[in-house]
C-alpha positions in Angstrom: -154.9 -102.3 -146.7 -158.7 -102.6 -147.4 -160.1 -106.0 -148.1 -162.9 -105.4 -150.7 -163.6 -109.1 -151.3 -162.5 -111.7 -148.7 -160.7 -114.8 -149.8 -162.8 -117.9 -150.5 -162.6 -120.8 -148.1 -159.7 -123.2 -148.5 -160.9 -126.0 -150.6 -158.9 -129.2 -150.6 -158.1 -131.4 -153.6 -159.0 -134.4 -151.3 -162.7 -133.4 -151.5 -165.0 -135.1 -154.1 -166.5 -132.7 -156.6 -169.9 -133.1 -158.2 -171.4 -131.2 -161.1 -174.7 -130.8 -162.9 -176.7 -128.2 -164.8 -180.2 -127.0 -163.7 -182.8 -127.3 -166.5 -185.3 -125.2 -164.5 -182.8 -122.3 -164.4 -181.5 -122.1 -168.0 -179.0 -124.9 -167.4 -177.1 -122.9 -164.8 -174.1 -124.8 -163.5 -174.1 -126.3 -160.0 -170.9 -127.4 -158.4 -170.7 -129.1 -155.0 -167.6 -130.2 -153.1 -168.2 -132.9 -150.6 -166.1 -134.8 -148.0 -165.9 -135.6 -144.3 -165.5 -132.7 -141.9 -161.7 -132.3 -141.2 -162.0 -131.5 -137.5 -164.1 -134.5 -136.3 -163.9 -138.2 -136.2 -164.5 -140.2 -139.4 -167.4 -142.1 -137.8 -169.4 -139.0 -137.3 -172.3 -138.0 -139.6 -170.9 -134.5 -139.9 -169.6 -133.6 -143.4 -168.3 -130.5 -145.2 -170.2 -129.2 -148.3 -169.2 -126.3 -150.5 -171.9 -125.2 -153.0 -171.0 -122.9 -156.0 -173.7 -121.6 -158.4 -174.3 -118.3 -160.2 -175.7 -117.1 -156.9 -172.3 -117.4 -155.3 -170.1 -119.7 -153.2 -171.2 -120.9 -149.8 -169.3 -123.3 -147.5 -170.6 -125.5 -144.7 -167.5 -126.9 -143.1 -169.3 -128.9 -140.4 -172.8 -130.0 -141.5 -174.8 -132.5 -139.6 -177.2 -134.4 -141.9 -179.9 -134.8 -139.3 -183.4 -136.2 -140.0 -184.7 -133.7 -137.5 -183.6 -130.7 -139.6 -186.1 -129.0 -142.0 -183.6 -129.4 -144.8 -183.9 -133.2 -144.6 -187.2 -132.9 -146.4 -185.1 -132.7 -149.6 -183.6 -136.0 -148.8 -187.0 -137.5 -148.3 -187.9 -136.3 -151.8 -185.0 -138.3 -153.4 -185.9 -141.4 -155.3 -185.9 -144.4 -153.0 -182.7 -145.9 -154.4 -180.9 -142.6 -153.9 -182.0 -142.2 -150.3 -179.7 -145.0 -149.2 -176.7 -143.3 -150.8 -174.8 -141.3 -148.1 -173.2 -138.9 -150.7 -176.5 -138.2 -152.4 -178.2 -137.5 -149.0 -175.4 -135.0 -148.1 -175.6 -133.3 -151.5 -179.4 -132.8 -151.2 -179.2 -131.7 -147.6 -176.4 -129.1 -148.3 -178.1 -127.8 -151.5 -181.4 -127.4 -149.6 -179.7 -125.3 -146.9 -177.9 -123.3 -149.7 -181.2 -122.5 -151.5 -182.9 -121.6 -148.2 -180.2 -119.0 -147.4 -180.2 -117.3 -150.8 -181.8 -113.8 -150.4 -185.2 -113.7 -152.0 -184.2 -110.8 -154.3 -181.4 -113.0 -155.7 -183.8 -115.9 -156.2 -186.3 -113.7 -158.0 -183.7 -112.3 -160.3 -182.2 -115.7 -161.0 -185.6 -117.2 -161.7 -186.8 -114.2 -163.8 -183.9 -114.8 -166.3 -185.0 -118.4 -166.8 -188.8 -118.0 -166.3 -189.9 -114.7 -167.8 -193.3 -114.9 -166.1 -195.1 -112.9 -163.5 -195.5 -116.1 -161.3 -193.2 -116.4 -158.3 -190.4 -119.1 -158.4 -192.3 -121.2 -155.9 -195.1 -121.5 -158.4 -192.8 -123.6 -160.6 -191.3 -125.5 -157.7 -188.0 -123.8 -158.1 -185.8 -123.9 -155.0 -188.2 -126.3 -153.3 -187.5 -129.8 -152.0 -188.4 -131.5 -155.3 -186.1 -129.2 -157.2 -183.2 -129.9 -154.8 -183.8 -133.7 -155.0 -183.8 -133.6 -158.8 -180.4 -131.7 -158.9 -178.9 -134.0 -156.3 -179.9 -137.2 -158.2 -178.4 -135.7 -161.4 -175.0 -135.0 -159.9 -172.0 -136.4 -161.7 -168.6 -136.8 -160.2 -165.8 -134.6 -161.6 -162.3 -136.0 -162.2 -160.1 -132.9 -162.5 -160.9 -131.7 -158.9 -157.7 -129.8 -158.4 -158.0 -127.9 -161.7 -161.6 -126.8 -161.0 -160.8 -125.8 -157.4 -157.8 -123.8 -158.6 -160.0 -121.9 -161.1 -162.6 -121.2 -158.5 -160.1 -119.8 -156.0 -158.5 -117.6 -158.7 -161.9 -116.3 -159.8 -163.0 -115.6 -156.3 -159.7 -114.6 -154.8 -159.2 -111.9 -152.2 -159.4 -108.4 -153.6 -157.7 -105.6 -151.7 -157.1 -101.8 -152.1 -153.9 -100.3 -150.9 -155.6 -97.0 -150.2 -159.1 -95.5 -150.5 -160.4 -91.9 -150.5 -162.5 -91.1 -147.5 -164.0 -87.7 -146.8 -164.2 -87.1 -143.0 -166.6 -84.3 -142.1 -166.4 -83.2 -138.4 -168.9 -81.0 -136.6 -168.4 -77.2 -136.7 -165.6 -75.9 -134.3 -164.2 -79.4 -133.8 -160.8 -78.5 -135.1 -158.9 -76.0 -132.9 -156.0 -73.8 -133.9 -152.6 -75.2 -133.2 -150.7 -74.2 -130.1 -147.9 -71.7 -130.4 -145.2 -74.3 -130.1 -146.9 -76.4 -132.9 -147.2 -73.6 -135.4 -143.9 -74.4 -137.0 -145.1 -77.8 -138.0 -145.9 -78.4 -141.7 -148.9 -80.1 -143.2 -147.0 -83.4 -143.7 -145.7 -83.6 -140.2 -147.1 -86.4 -138.0 -148.8 -85.3 -134.8 -148.1 -87.1 -131.5 -151.0 -88.0 -129.2 -151.0 -84.8 -127.2 -150.8 -82.6 -130.3 -153.6 -84.5 -132.0 -155.8 -84.3 -128.9 -155.2 -80.6 -128.7 -156.1 -80.0 -132.3 -158.9 -82.5 -132.9 -160.2 -83.1 -129.3 -162.4 -86.2 -128.9 -162.0 -87.0 -132.7 -158.2 -87.4 -132.4 -158.3 -91.2 -132.3 -160.3 -91.2 -135.5 -157.8 -88.9 -137.2 -154.9 -91.1 -136.0 -156.5 -94.2 -137.5 -156.4 -92.5 -141.0 -152.6 -92.6 -140.9 -150.0 -89.9 -141.7 -151.2 -86.7 -143.4 -150.2 -86.0 -147.0 -150.6 -83.1 -149.3 -152.2 -83.9 -152.6 -152.2 -81.1 -155.2 -155.4 -80.7 -157.1 -154.5 -77.8 -159.4 -154.3 -80.2 -162.4 -156.9 -82.8 -163.0 -155.0 -84.6 -165.7 -152.0 -86.6 -164.5 -148.7 -85.1 -165.4 -146.1 -87.2 -167.3 -144.3 -89.7 -165.1 -141.0 -88.5 -163.8 -138.3 -90.4 -161.9 -138.0 -89.3 -158.3 -135.4 -90.0 -155.7 -137.8 -90.4 -152.8 -137.6 -94.0 -151.6 -135.2 -95.0 -154.3 -131.6 -96.0 -153.6 -128.5 -95.5 -155.7 -127.5 -99.2 -155.4 -128.3 -102.0 -157.8 -127.9 -105.2 -155.7 -128.3 -108.8 -156.5 -131.9 -109.1 -155.2 -133.0 -106.1 -157.3 -131.5 -107.6 -160.4 -133.2 -111.0 -159.7 -136.6 -109.4 -159.3 -136.0 -107.2 -162.4 -135.3 -110.2 -164.6 -138.2 -112.1 -163.1 -140.6 -109.2 -164.0 -139.2 -109.2 -167.5 -139.6 -112.9 -167.9 -143.2 -112.7 -166.5 -144.1 -110.0 -169.0 -142.8 -112.2 -171.9 -144.6 -115.3 -170.5 -148.0 -113.5 -170.1 -147.5 -111.9 -173.5 -147.1 -115.3 -175.1 -150.3 -116.6 -173.3 -152.1 -113.4 -174.5 -151.0 -113.9 -178.1 -152.1 -117.5 -178.0 -155.6 -116.4 -176.8 -155.8 -113.8 -179.5 -154.7 -116.3 -182.1 -157.5 -118.6 -181.0 -160.0 -115.8 -181.1 -159.1 -114.5 -184.5 -158.2 -117.7 -186.4 -160.8 -120.0 -184.9 -163.7 -118.3 -183.2 -163.9 -115.1 -185.3 -163.1 -117.0 -188.5 -165.9 -119.4 -188.0 -168.4 -116.6 -187.4 -167.1 -114.6 -190.3 -167.2 -117.6 -192.7 -170.9 -118.3 -191.7 -171.8 -114.6 -192.1 -170.5 -114.6 -195.7 -173.3 -117.1 -196.6 -176.0 -115.2 -194.7 -179.4 -115.3 -196.4 -181.4 -112.0 -196.6 -184.4 -113.2 -194.6 -182.6 -115.3 -192.0 -181.9 -114.3 -188.4 -178.4 -113.3 -187.3 -175.9 -110.7 -188.6 -174.6 -110.5 -192.1 -170.9 -109.9 -192.8 -171.1 -106.1 -192.4 -173.0 -106.3 -189.2 -170.7 -108.9 -187.7 -167.7 -106.6 -188.4 -169.0 -104.5 -185.4 -168.5 -107.5 -183.1 -165.2 -108.7 -184.7 -163.8 -105.4 -186.0 -160.7 -105.3 -188.2 -158.7 -103.8 -185.3 -158.9 -107.2 -183.7 -156.7 -108.7 -186.5 -154.4 -105.7 -186.3 -153.9 -106.2 -182.6 -152.9 -109.9 -183.2 -150.5 -108.9 -185.8 -148.9 -106.1 -183.7 -148.6 -108.2 -180.6 -147.2 -111.2 -182.5 -144.4 -109.0 -183.7 -144.0 -107.5 -180.2 -143.8 -110.9 -178.6 -141.1 -112.1 -181.0 -139.0 -109.0 -180.3 -139.1 -109.0 -176.5 -138.6 -112.8 -176.4 -135.5 -112.2 -178.6 -134.2 -109.5 -176.3 -134.7 -111.7 -173.3 -132.9 -114.7 -174.8 -130.0 -112.6 -176.2 -129.3 -111.1 -172.8 -130.0 -114.1 -170.6 -126.4 -115.5 -170.3 -124.9 -112.0 -169.7 -127.6 -111.2 -167.1 -127.0 -114.5 -165.2 -123.3 -113.8 -165.0 -123.9 -110.2 -163.8 -126.3 -111.4 -161.1 -123.8 -114.0 -159.8 -121.1 -111.3 -159.6 -123.3 -108.7 -157.9 -123.1 -108.5 -154.1 -126.1 -109.1 -151.9 -125.4 -106.0 -149.7 -123.3 -102.9 -149.5 -120.7 -104.2 -147.0 -117.9 -104.2 -149.6 -118.8 -100.8 -150.9 -119.7 -102.1 -154.4 -123.0 -100.8 -155.6 -123.5 -102.6 -158.9 -123.1 -101.5 -162.5 -125.7 -98.8 -163.0 -124.7 -97.6 -166.5 -124.0 -100.9 -168.1 -126.8 -102.9 -169.6 -125.7 -106.3 -168.2 -129.3 -107.1 -167.1 -130.7 -106.3 -170.6 -133.2 -103.8 -169.2 -131.9 -100.9 -171.2 -132.5 -102.7 -174.6 -135.8 -104.0 -173.2 -136.9 -100.4 -172.2 -135.9 -98.9 -175.5 -137.9 -101.4 -177.4 -141.0 -100.9 -175.3 -140.7 -97.2 -175.8 -140.6 -97.7 -179.6 -143.3 -100.5 -179.8 -146.1 -99.1 -177.6 -146.9 -96.1 -179.9 -147.6 -98.7 -182.6 -150.4 -100.0 -180.4 -152.2 -96.7 -180.3 -154.6 -96.9 -183.3 -155.6 -100.5 -183.2 -156.1 -100.6 -179.5 -157.9 -97.3 -179.3 -160.3 -98.4 -182.1 -161.0 -101.7 -180.4 -161.6 -100.2 -176.9 -164.1 -97.8 -178.4 -165.8 -100.7 -180.3 -165.8 -103.0 -177.3 -168.3 -100.8 -175.3 -171.1 -101.9 -177.7 -170.3 -105.6 -177.7 -172.7 -106.7 -175.0 -175.7 -105.0 -176.7 -174.6 -106.3 -180.1 -174.5 -109.8 -178.9 -177.8 -109.5 -177.3 -179.4 -108.2 -180.5 -177.8 -110.9 -182.6 -179.0 -113.7 -180.3 -182.6 -112.4 -180.0 -183.9 -115.4 -181.9 -182.7 -118.5 -179.9 -183.4 -120.8 -182.8 -181.1 -119.0 -185.2 -177.8 -120.5 -186.4 -175.9 -117.6 -184.9 -177.4 -118.2 -181.5 -176.5 -121.9 -181.7 -172.9 -121.0 -182.6 -172.8 -118.7 -179.7 -174.1 -121.4 -177.5 -171.6 -123.9 -178.8 -168.7 -121.4 -178.3 -170.1 -120.4 -174.8 -171.3 -116.8 -174.4 -169.3 -116.3 -171.3 -166.1 -117.6 -173.0 -166.7 -115.4 -176.0 -167.2 -112.3 -173.9 -164.1 -113.2 -171.9 -162.0 -113.6 -175.1 -163.3 -110.3 -176.5 -162.3 -108.3 -173.4 -158.8 -109.6 -173.3 -157.3 -106.7 -175.4 -159.0 -104.1 -173.2 -157.5 -105.7 -170.1 -154.1 -106.3 -171.5 -153.0 -102.6 -171.9 -153.1 -101.7 -168.2 -151.2 -104.8 -167.3 -148.2 -103.5 -169.2 -148.0 -100.5 -166.8 -148.2 -102.9 -163.9 -145.1 -104.7 -165.2 -143.3 -101.5 -165.8 -144.1 -100.3 -162.3 -142.6 -103.6 -161.0 -139.5 -103.1 -163.0 -139.1 -99.4 -162.2 -139.2 -100.2 -158.4 -136.0 -102.2 -158.8 -134.0 -99.7 -160.7 -131.6 -97.2 -159.0 -132.3 -93.6 -159.3 -129.7 -92.9 -162.0 -130.2 -95.9 -164.2 -130.5 -94.9 -167.9 -133.5 -97.2 -168.5 -135.7 -95.4 -165.9 -136.8 -92.4 -167.9 -137.3 -94.6 -171.0 -139.6 -96.9 -169.1 -141.6 -94.1 -167.7 -142.1 -92.7 -171.2 -143.4 -96.1 -172.3 -145.7 -96.1 -169.3 -147.2 -92.7 -170.3 -147.8 -94.0 -173.8 -150.0 -96.8 -172.5 -151.8 -94.5 -170.1 -152.6 -92.1 -173.0 -154.0 -94.9 -175.1 -156.2 -96.1 -172.3 -157.5 -92.6 -171.6 -158.5 -91.8 -175.2 -162.1 -90.7 -175.4 -164.5 -91.8 -178.0 -164.9 -89.3 -180.9 
């Protein structure tokens, strides 16, 4: 397991959260969590400060707000009435330390977006003591601390890879021919320490770290259709498997409902507002007319909402119709194989067979609308940049009211939704026994989604 992005620090809901926007940096949001350090006495001056801005999240779990520190200059720059506030002093001190540790290239890029001038950020007083003092004095306390912390932890959560391709190039003549008694071993056989040392010499420890060898065929670049295999799959269908199976089905329905609600908001509120305004577009005014706006909110967006609304109604109905029967079946299914019973493999007591058949029939109907939208989505960032070139235009103001980040997040939802269907199918397939009739049907549905995602632009 490779950790690509480490998990953020554990933020407690007991911390106070403060927020403001930075007028010198295009109103960039600044969030600071503040509270006493958890590992020391309450009477100590040490505090914990966690700063989150577009430059990233940085934590200071044990910060001493000392007048002897160079960061205390920001505290001295506070208004006199604020210098007596313990919280304001800590916010200014922590933010000063945060700005000092930001790499210069990040500061330059951040400032360049807000101040398109050849002057350096320091010429405008950005990231200096006065700047820090201004932000600290503007801080407002946030009420929904737990909700904000939850969003931050989800957005910056740990990201891992279960595997990664690595090309290991050893010096010439580093690999020796196997010994006579090792020649019968296949490529997939694991070498013991002596055999690895004999074959790879001083590089044997490195080879062992990479894990067991595996043969990967490269004769076909395009992935072959999914097929059920018996490797690692049992013939039993036990209680735990059925519970996980139903949970995956319920989660697919729940996330689908959330997705349809987001699409409904996008189509019937956000897109509708922009489309209505575009119909009254004046020839000489800034912003897109109705035809140009169709590139940002294409007709395929409405078709996706319509298709997924029908899809949601159908899978929710299947889940509700089979719920009682599935609960009874799970209660009657053993937890292990001690009594010789392996579960009902060919009876659709769990509802998965009906569920799989519908997925196999429904996914092909997604092909045209999703393929068109995915192709159109590639040009959305440039379109939005062109449409908002004039900041004073009514279109730019509507984008600002909606939130550019929120708008782009809503527009990418259909692109991200398709691969998630395959993740749920993979989770369901892992629970099915090798001879279950729903297995092949689910894999066909999975291939349909993969084909839609891999379609190339014309």
